[in-house]
N, CA, C, O and CB atoms as a CASP TS submission, in Angstrom:
PFRMAT TS
TARGET T0000
AUTHOR 0000-0000-0000
METHOD Language model
MODEL 1
PARENT N/A
ATOM      1  N   UNK     1      38.353  10.538   1.894  1.00  0.00           N
ATOM      2  CA  UNK     1      37.735  10.775   3.212  1.00  0.00           C
ATOM      3  C   UNK     1      37.217   9.464   3.792  1.00  0.00           C
ATOM      4  O   UNK     1      36.651   8.623   3.093  1.00  0.00           O
ATOM      5  CB  UNK     1      36.577  11.808   3.102  1.00  0.00           C
ATOM      6  N   UNK     2      37.427   9.328   5.067  1.00  0.00           N
ATOM      7  CA  UNK     2      37.027   8.098   5.746  1.00  0.00           C
ATOM      8  C   UNK     2      35.749   8.353   6.537  1.00  0.00           C
ATOM      9  O   UNK     2      35.675   9.303   7.316  1.00  0.00           O
ATOM     10  CB  UNK     2      38.158   7.582   6.679  1.00  0.00           C
ATOM     11  N   UNK     3      34.761   7.518   6.339  1.00  0.00           N
ATOM     12  CA  UNK     3      33.498   7.666   7.068  1.00  0.00           C
ATOM     13  C   UNK     3      33.653   7.080   8.463  1.00  0.00           C
ATOM     14  O   UNK     3      34.046   5.925   8.627  1.00  0.00           O
ATOM     15  CB  UNK     3      32.327   6.974   6.311  1.00  0.00           C
ATOM     16  N   UNK     4      33.341   7.889   9.459  1.00  0.00           N
ATOM     17  CA  UNK     4      33.455   7.408  10.839  1.00  0.00           C
ATOM     18  C   UNK     4      32.125   6.812  11.285  1.00  0.00           C
ATOM     19  O   UNK     4      31.057   7.351  10.996  1.00  0.00           O
ATOM     20  CB  UNK     4      33.885   8.556  11.795  1.00  0.00           C
ATOM     21  N   UNK     5      32.209   5.715  11.978  1.00  0.00           N
ATOM     22  CA  UNK     5      31.019   5.037  12.492  1.00  0.00           C
ATOM     23  C   UNK     5      31.006   5.202  14.000  1.00  0.00           C
ATOM     24  O   UNK     5      31.792   4.575  14.710  1.00  0.00           O
ATOM     25  CB  UNK     5      30.994   3.520  12.088  1.00  0.00           C
ATOM     26  N   UNK     6      30.107   6.053  14.486  1.00  0.00           N
ATOM     27  CA  UNK     6      30.042   6.344  15.922  1.00  0.00           C
ATOM     28  C   UNK     6      29.139   5.309  16.602  1.00  0.00           C
ATOM     29  O   UNK     6      27.914   5.363  16.498  1.00  0.00           O
ATOM     30  CB  UNK     6      29.511   7.798  16.177  1.00  0.00           C
ATOM     31  N   UNK     7      29.770   4.382  17.290  1.00  0.00           N
ATOM     32  CA  UNK     7      29.031   3.287  17.923  1.00  0.00           C
ATOM     33  C   UNK     7      28.119   3.800  19.028  1.00  0.00           C
ATOM     34  O   UNK     7      26.970   3.369  19.128  1.00  0.00           O
ATOM     35  CB  UNK     7      29.999   2.247  18.488  1.00  0.00           C
ATOM     36  N   UNK     8      28.613   4.715  19.858  1.00  0.00           N
ATOM     37  CA  UNK     8      27.810   5.219  20.975  1.00  0.00           C
ATOM     38  C   UNK     8      26.538   5.899  20.490  1.00  0.00           C
ATOM     39  O   UNK     8      25.460   5.707  21.053  1.00  0.00           O
ATOM     40  CB  UNK     8      28.628   6.193  21.816  1.00  0.00           C
ATOM     41  N   UNK     9      26.682   6.693  19.439  1.00  0.00           N
ATOM     42  CA  UNK     9      25.512   7.402  18.899  1.00  0.00           C
ATOM     43  C   UNK     9      24.497   6.401  18.341  1.00  0.00           C
ATOM     44  O   UNK     9      23.292   6.558  18.536  1.00  0.00           O
ATOM     45  CB  UNK     9      25.942   8.408  17.792  1.00  0.00           C
ATOM     46  N   UNK    10      24.979   5.398  17.665  1.00  0.00           N
ATOM     47  CA  UNK    10      24.098   4.382  17.090  1.00  0.00           C
ATOM     48  C   UNK    10      23.359   3.628  18.190  1.00  0.00           C
ATOM     49  O   UNK    10      22.169   3.341  18.060  1.00  0.00           O
ATOM     50  CB  UNK    10      24.902   3.400  16.219  1.00  0.00           C
ATOM     51  N   UNK    11      24.062   3.308  19.271  1.00  0.00           N
ATOM     52  CA  UNK    11      23.437   2.599  20.399  1.00  0.00           C
ATOM     53  C   UNK    11      22.374   3.487  21.039  1.00  0.00           C
ATOM     54  O   UNK    11      21.291   3.017  21.385  1.00  0.00           O
ATOM     55  CB  UNK    11      24.505   2.180  21.456  1.00  0.00           C
ATOM     56  N   UNK    12      22.687   4.771  21.195  1.00  0.00           N
ATOM     57  CA  UNK    12      21.708   5.699  21.776  1.00  0.00           C
ATOM     58  C   UNK    12      20.456   5.791  20.902  1.00  0.00           C
ATOM     59  O   UNK    12      19.338   5.796  21.416  1.00  0.00           O
ATOM     60  CB  UNK    12      22.331   7.098  21.954  1.00  0.00           C
ATOM     61  N   UNK    13      20.643   5.863  19.597  1.00  0.00           N
ATOM     62  CA  UNK    13      19.503   5.924  18.683  1.00  0.00           C
ATOM     63  C   UNK    13      18.671   4.650  18.777  1.00  0.00           C
ATOM     64  O   UNK    13      17.441   4.706  18.777  1.00  0.00           O
ATOM     65  CB  UNK    13      19.980   6.141  17.236  1.00  0.00           C
ATOM     66  N   UNK    14      19.336   3.511  18.856  1.00  0.00           N
ATOM     67  CA  UNK    14      18.630   2.230  18.957  1.00  0.00           C
ATOM     68  C   UNK    14      17.837   2.161  20.258  1.00  0.00           C
ATOM     69  O   UNK    14      16.695   1.701  20.266  1.00  0.00           O
ATOM     70  CB  UNK    14      19.625   1.053  18.874  1.00  0.00           C
ATOM     71  N   UNK    15      18.441   2.617  21.363  1.00  0.00           N
ATOM     72  CA  UNK    15      17.733   2.613  22.651  1.00  0.00           C
ATOM     73  C   UNK    15      16.522   3.530  22.597  1.00  0.00           C
ATOM     74  O   UNK    15      15.453   3.193  23.108  1.00  0.00           O
ATOM     75  CB  UNK    15      18.674   3.047  23.794  1.00  0.00           C
ATOM     76  N   UNK    16      16.693   4.689  21.977  1.00  0.00           N
ATOM     77  CA  UNK    16      15.595   5.646  21.869  1.00  0.00           C
ATOM     78  C   UNK    16      14.452   5.044  21.050  1.00  0.00           C
ATOM     79  O   UNK    16      13.286   5.160  21.425  1.00  0.00           O
ATOM     80  CB  UNK    16      16.083   6.968  21.228  1.00  0.00           C
ATOM     81  N   UNK    17      14.792   4.403  19.931  1.00  0.00           N
ATOM     82  CA  UNK    17      13.764   3.777  19.090  1.00  0.00           C
ATOM     83  C   UNK    17      13.057   2.653  19.848  1.00  0.00           C
ATOM     84  O   UNK    17      11.844   2.476  19.731  1.00  0.00           O
ATOM     85  CB  UNK    17      14.389   3.229  17.788  1.00  0.00           C
ATOM     86  N   UNK    18      13.828   1.903  20.619  1.00  0.00           N
ATOM     87  CA  UNK    18      13.267   0.787  21.383  1.00  0.00           C
ATOM     88  C   UNK    18      12.292   1.296  22.443  1.00  0.00           C
ATOM     89  O   UNK    18      11.198   0.754  22.602  1.00  0.00           O
ATOM     90  CB  UNK    18      14.390  -0.034  22.044  1.00  0.00           C
ATOM     91  N   UNK    19      12.703   2.356  23.175  1.00  0.00           N
ATOM     92  CA  UNK    19      11.826   2.942  24.196  1.00  0.00           C
ATOM     93  C   UNK    19      10.574   3.504  23.556  1.00  0.00           C
ATOM     94  O   UNK    19       9.474   3.350  24.087  1.00  0.00           O
ATOM     95  CB  UNK    19      12.557   4.042  24.982  1.00  0.00           C
ATOM     96  N   UNK    20      10.742   4.165  22.400  1.00  0.00           N
ATOM     97  CA  UNK    20       9.614   4.752  21.685  1.00  0.00           C
ATOM     98  C   UNK    20       8.635   3.663  21.250  1.00  0.00           C
ATOM     99  O   UNK    20       7.420   3.838  21.330  1.00  0.00           O
ATOM    100  CB  UNK    20      10.105   5.552  20.463  1.00  0.00           C
ATOM    101  N   UNK    21       9.182   2.537  20.790  1.00  0.00           N
ATOM    102  CA  UNK    21       8.336   1.414  20.379  1.00  0.00           C
ATOM    103  C   UNK    21       7.504   0.899  21.553  1.00  0.00           C
ATOM    104  O   UNK    21       6.303   0.670  21.408  1.00  0.00           O
ATOM    105  CB  UNK    21       9.198   0.277  19.802  1.00  0.00           C
ATOM    106  N   UNK    22       8.140   0.715  22.725  1.00  0.00           N
ATOM    107  CA  UNK    22       7.421   0.196  23.883  1.00  0.00           C
ATOM    108  C   UNK    22       6.388   1.194  24.385  1.00  0.00           C
ATOM    109  O   UNK    22       5.304   0.810  24.822  1.00  0.00           O
ATOM    110  CB  UNK    22       8.395  -0.152  24.999  1.00  0.00           C
ATOM    111  N   UNK    23       6.734   2.490  24.320  1.00  0.00           N
ATOM    112  CA  UNK    23       5.796   3.525  24.747  1.00  0.00           C
ATOM    113  C   UNK    23       4.565   3.512  23.843  1.00  0.00           C
ATOM    114  O   UNK    23       3.433   3.567  24.323  1.00  0.00           O
ATOM    115  CB  UNK    23       6.472   4.921  24.729  1.00  0.00           C
ATOM    116  N   UNK    24       4.794   3.441  22.545  1.00  0.00           N
ATOM    117  CA  UNK    24       3.659   3.393  21.601  1.00  0.00           C
ATOM    118  C   UNK    24       2.817   2.155  21.816  1.00  0.00           C
ATOM    119  O   UNK    24       1.588   2.211  21.760  1.00  0.00           O
ATOM    120  CB  UNK    24       4.158   3.430  20.153  1.00  0.00           C
ATOM    121  N   UNK    25       3.487   1.024  22.065  1.00  0.00           N
ATOM    122  CA  UNK    25       2.766  -0.233  22.285  1.00  0.00           C
ATOM    123  C   UNK    25       1.876  -0.123  23.520  1.00  0.00           C
ATOM    124  O   UNK    25       0.728  -0.567  23.504  1.00  0.00           O
ATOM    125  CB  UNK    25       3.757  -1.411  22.440  1.00  0.00           C
ATOM    126  N   UNK    26       2.414   0.478  24.603  1.00  0.00           N
ATOM    127  CA  UNK    26       1.629   0.628  25.833  1.00  0.00           C
ATOM    128  C   UNK    26       0.466   1.586  25.619  1.00  0.00           C
ATOM    129  O   UNK    26      -0.631   1.347  26.126  1.00  0.00           O
ATOM    130  CB  UNK    26       2.518   1.127  26.983  1.00  0.00           C
ATOM    131  N   UNK    27       0.690   2.672  24.872  1.00  0.00           N
ATOM    132  CA  UNK    27      -0.389   3.620  24.590  1.00  0.00           C
ATOM    133  C   UNK    27      -1.468   2.944  23.753  1.00  0.00           C
ATOM    134  O   UNK    27      -2.657   3.117  24.019  1.00  0.00           O
ATOM    135  CB  UNK    27       0.156   4.874  23.861  1.00  0.00           C
ATOM    136  N   UNK    28      -1.063   2.176  22.745  1.00  0.00           N
ATOM    137  CA  UNK    28      -2.048   1.488  21.902  1.00  0.00           C
ATOM    138  C   UNK    28      -2.818   0.451  22.707  1.00  0.00           C
ATOM    139  O   UNK    28      -4.020   0.270  22.509  1.00  0.00           O
ATOM    140  CB  UNK    28      -1.358   0.819  20.702  1.00  0.00           C
ATOM    141  N   UNK    29      -2.126  -0.229  23.612  1.00  0.00           N
ATOM    142  CA  UNK    29      -2.804  -1.216  24.456  1.00  0.00           C
ATOM    143  C   UNK    29      -3.843  -0.516  25.327  1.00  0.00           C
ATOM    144  O   UNK    29      -4.939  -1.034  25.538  1.00  0.00           O
ATOM    145  CB  UNK    29      -1.782  -1.988  25.339  1.00  0.00           C
ATOM    146  N   UNK    30      -3.488   0.673  25.834  1.00  0.00           N
ATOM    147  CA  UNK    30      -4.422   1.439  26.665  1.00  0.00           C
ATOM    148  C   UNK    30      -5.657   1.835  25.850  1.00  0.00           C
ATOM    149  O   UNK    30      -6.789   1.656  26.299  1.00  0.00           O
ATOM    150  CB  UNK    30      -3.730   2.702  27.241  1.00  0.00           C
ATOM    151  N   UNK    31      -5.427   2.373  24.650  1.00  0.00           N
ATOM    152  CA  UNK    31      -6.551   2.846  23.849  1.00  0.00           C
ATOM    153  C   UNK    31      -7.400   1.709  23.303  1.00  0.00           C
ATOM    154  O   UNK    31      -8.606   1.880  23.125  1.00  0.00           O
ATOM    155  CB  UNK    31      -6.050   3.691  22.710  1.00  0.00           C
ATOM    156  N   UNK    32      -6.801   0.552  23.032  1.00  0.00           N
ATOM    157  CA  UNK    32      -7.573  -0.533  22.429  1.00  0.00           C
ATOM    158  C   UNK    32      -8.242  -1.432  23.451  1.00  0.00           C
ATOM    159  O   UNK    32      -9.231  -2.090  23.126  1.00  0.00           O
ATOM    160  CB  UNK    32      -6.686  -1.358  21.553  1.00  0.00           C
ATOM    161  N   UNK    33      -7.732  -1.482  24.686  1.00  0.00           N
ATOM    162  CA  UNK    33      -8.294  -2.405  25.689  1.00  0.00           C
ATOM    163  C   UNK    33      -8.923  -1.651  26.856  1.00  0.00           C
ATOM    164  O   UNK    33     -10.108  -1.833  27.136  1.00  0.00           O
ATOM    165  CB  UNK    33      -7.206  -3.351  26.212  1.00  0.00           C
ATOM    166  N   UNK    34      -8.153  -0.811  27.539  1.00  0.00           N
ATOM    167  CA  UNK    34      -8.643  -0.181  28.767  1.00  0.00           C
ATOM    168  C   UNK    34      -9.651   0.928  28.513  1.00  0.00           C
ATOM    169  O   UNK    34     -10.654   1.026  29.220  1.00  0.00           O
ATOM    170  CB  UNK    34      -7.490   0.371  29.549  1.00  0.00           C
ATOM    171  N   UNK    35      -9.398   1.761  27.518  1.00  0.00           N
ATOM    172  CA  UNK    35     -10.290   2.897  27.276  1.00  0.00           C
ATOM    173  C   UNK    35     -11.692   2.455  26.859  1.00  0.00           C
ATOM    174  O   UNK    35     -12.663   2.976  27.407  1.00  0.00           O
ATOM    175  CB  UNK    35      -9.701   3.800  26.207  1.00  0.00           C
ATOM    176  N   UNK    36     -11.846   1.520  25.915  1.00  0.00           N
ATOM    177  CA  UNK    36     -13.209   1.077  25.575  1.00  0.00           C
ATOM    178  C   UNK    36     -13.958   0.463  26.762  1.00  0.00           C
ATOM    179  O   UNK    36     -15.161   0.678  26.911  1.00  0.00           O
ATOM    180  CB  UNK    36     -13.151   0.066  24.447  1.00  0.00           C
ATOM    181  N   UNK    37     -13.250  -0.303  27.611  1.00  0.00           N
ATOM    182  CA  UNK    37     -13.894  -0.875  28.795  1.00  0.00           C
ATOM    183  C   UNK    37     -14.362   0.230  29.728  1.00  0.00           C
ATOM    184  O   UNK    37     -15.468   0.178  30.264  1.00  0.00           O
ATOM    185  CB  UNK    37     -12.935  -1.824  29.533  1.00  0.00           C
ATOM    186  N   UNK    38     -13.503   1.235  29.917  1.00  0.00           N
ATOM    187  CA  UNK    38     -13.820   2.367  30.789  1.00  0.00           C
ATOM    188  C   UNK    38     -15.033   3.126  30.251  1.00  0.00           C
ATOM    189  O   UNK    38     -15.961   3.431  31.000  1.00  0.00           O
ATOM    190  CB  UNK    38     -12.604   3.315  30.915  1.00  0.00           C
ATOM    191  N   UNK    39     -15.023   3.426  28.959  1.00  0.00           N
ATOM    192  CA  UNK    39     -16.151   4.150  28.358  1.00  0.00           C
ATOM    193  C   UNK    39     -17.420   3.305  28.381  1.00  0.00           C
ATOM    194  O   UNK    39     -18.517   3.819  28.604  1.00  0.00           O
ATOM    195  CB  UNK    39     -15.819   4.557  26.913  1.00  0.00           C
ATOM    196  N   UNK    40     -17.259   2.003  28.150  1.00  0.00           N
ATOM    197  CA  UNK    40     -18.412   1.105  28.206  1.00  0.00           C
ATOM    198  C   UNK    40     -19.025   1.076  29.596  1.00  0.00           C
ATOM    199  O   UNK    40     -20.246   1.033  29.743  1.00  0.00           O
ATOM    200  CB  UNK    40     -18.009  -0.303  27.788  1.00  0.00           C
ATOM    201  N   UNK    41     -18.176   1.100  30.612  1.00  0.00           N
ATOM    202  CA  UNK    41     -18.657   1.125  31.996  1.00  0.00           C
ATOM    203  C   UNK    41     -19.413   2.401  32.301  1.00  0.00           C
ATOM    204  O   UNK    41     -20.442   2.371  32.977  1.00  0.00           O
ATOM    205  CB  UNK    41     -17.497   0.973  32.964  1.00  0.00           C
ATOM    206  N   UNK    42     -18.911   3.526  31.807  1.00  0.00           N
ATOM    207  CA  UNK    42     -19.596   4.811  32.028  1.00  0.00           C
ATOM    208  C   UNK    42     -20.959   4.811  31.337  1.00  0.00           C
ATOM    209  O   UNK    42     -21.961   5.221  31.923  1.00  0.00           O
ATOM    210  CB  UNK    42     -18.732   5.993  31.505  1.00  0.00           C
ATOM    211  N   UNK    43     -20.984   4.351  30.098  1.00  0.00           N
ATOM    212  CA  UNK    43     -22.257   4.302  29.347  1.00  0.00           C
ATOM    213  C   UNK    43     -23.253   3.391  30.044  1.00  0.00           C
ATOM    214  O   UNK    43     -24.430   3.733  30.165  1.00  0.00           O
ATOM    215  CB  UNK    43     -22.022   3.815  27.897  1.00  0.00           C
ATOM    216  N   UNK    44     -22.787   2.225  30.505  1.00  0.00           N
ATOM    217  CA  UNK    44     -23.659   1.287  31.214  1.00  0.00           C
ATOM    218  C   UNK    44     -24.223   1.917  32.487  1.00  0.00           C
ATOM    219  O   UNK    44     -25.402   1.752  32.801  1.00  0.00           O
ATOM    220  CB  UNK    44     -22.894   0.000  31.557  1.00  0.00           C
ATOM    221  N   UNK    45     -23.368   2.640  33.216  1.00  0.00           N
ATOM    222  CA  UNK    45     -23.814   3.287  34.453  1.00  0.00           C
ATOM    223  C   UNK    45     -24.861   4.363  34.154  1.00  0.00           C
ATOM    224  O   UNK    45     -25.848   4.505  34.875  1.00  0.00           O
ATOM    225  CB  UNK    45     -22.614   3.905  35.203  1.00  0.00           C
ATOM    226  N   UNK    46     -24.625   5.115  33.078  1.00  0.00           N
ATOM    227  CA  UNK    46     -25.593   6.165  32.708  1.00  0.00           C
ATOM    228  C   UNK    46     -26.931   5.546  32.292  1.00  0.00           C
ATOM    229  O   UNK    46     -27.991   6.016  32.705  1.00  0.00           O
ATOM    230  CB  UNK    46     -25.032   7.043  31.555  1.00  0.00           C
ATOM    231  N   UNK    47     -26.877   4.497  31.479  1.00  0.00           N
ATOM    232  CA  UNK    47     -28.109   3.840  31.052  1.00  0.00           C
ATOM    233  C   UNK    47     -28.834   3.220  32.250  1.00  0.00           C
ATOM    234  O   UNK    47     -30.061   3.275  32.342  1.00  0.00           O
ATOM    235  CB  UNK    47     -27.804   2.762  29.993  1.00  0.00           C
ATOM    236  N   UNK    48     -28.066   2.635  33.157  1.00  0.00           N
ATOM    237  CA  UNK    48     -28.647   2.030  34.352  1.00  0.00           C
ATOM    238  C   UNK    48     -29.347   3.057  35.217  1.00  0.00           C
ATOM    239  O   UNK    48     -30.397   2.776  35.795  1.00  0.00           O
ATOM    240  CB  UNK    48     -27.579   1.326  35.156  1.00  0.00           C
ATOM    241  N   UNK    49     -28.769   4.252  35.309  1.00  0.00           N
ATOM    242  CA  UNK    49     -29.401   5.289  36.149  1.00  0.00           C
ATOM    243  C   UNK    49     -30.688   5.800  35.499  1.00  0.00           C
ATOM    244  O   UNK    49     -31.622   6.189  36.200  1.00  0.00           O
ATOM    245  CB  UNK    49     -28.423   6.471  36.387  1.00  0.00           C
ATOM    246  N   UNK    50     -30.744   5.802  34.180  1.00  0.00           N
ATOM    247  CA  UNK    50     -31.978   6.240  33.501  1.00  0.00           C
ATOM    248  C   UNK    50     -33.066   5.177  33.604  1.00  0.00           C
ATOM    249  O   UNK    50     -34.246   5.509  33.719  1.00  0.00           O
ATOM    250  CB  UNK    50     -31.697   6.558  32.019  1.00  0.00           C
ATOM    251  N   UNK    51     -32.680   3.908  33.564  1.00  0.00           N
ATOM    252  CA  UNK    51     -33.674   2.826  33.627  1.00  0.00           C
ATOM    253  C   UNK    51     -34.366   2.759  34.999  1.00  0.00           C
ATOM    254  O   UNK    51     -35.546   2.417  35.078  1.00  0.00           O
ATOM    255  CB  UNK    51     -33.003   1.478  33.318  1.00  0.00           C
ATOM    256  N   UNK    52     -33.635   3.084  36.078  1.00  0.00           N
ATOM    257  CA  UNK    52     -34.197   2.996  37.426  1.00  0.00           C
ATOM    258  C   UNK    52     -35.306   4.015  37.637  1.00  0.00           C
ATOM    259  O   UNK    52     -36.233   3.791  38.416  1.00  0.00           O
ATOM    260  CB  UNK    52     -33.106   3.198  38.468  1.00  0.00           C
ATOM    261  N   UNK    53     -35.200   5.148  36.926  1.00  0.00           N
ATOM    262  CA  UNK    53     -36.245   6.171  37.069  1.00  0.00           C
ATOM    263  C   UNK    53     -37.431   5.723  36.298  1.00  0.00           C
ATOM    264  O   UNK    53     -38.446   6.419  36.265  1.00  0.00           O
ATOM    265  CB  UNK    53     -35.776   7.562  36.588  1.00  0.00           C
TER
END
């Protein structure tokens, strides 16, 4: 029996893995950089509103 190597399928899998990698990287960048800044800003605003009273 001869093993067939499907080039198109392999390319599709590689593209899918590549897109998945970039998506994960963007999500991790969001959670590690943007989300803490956003939460820090909310906490600062809440503390600031309590201090004024």
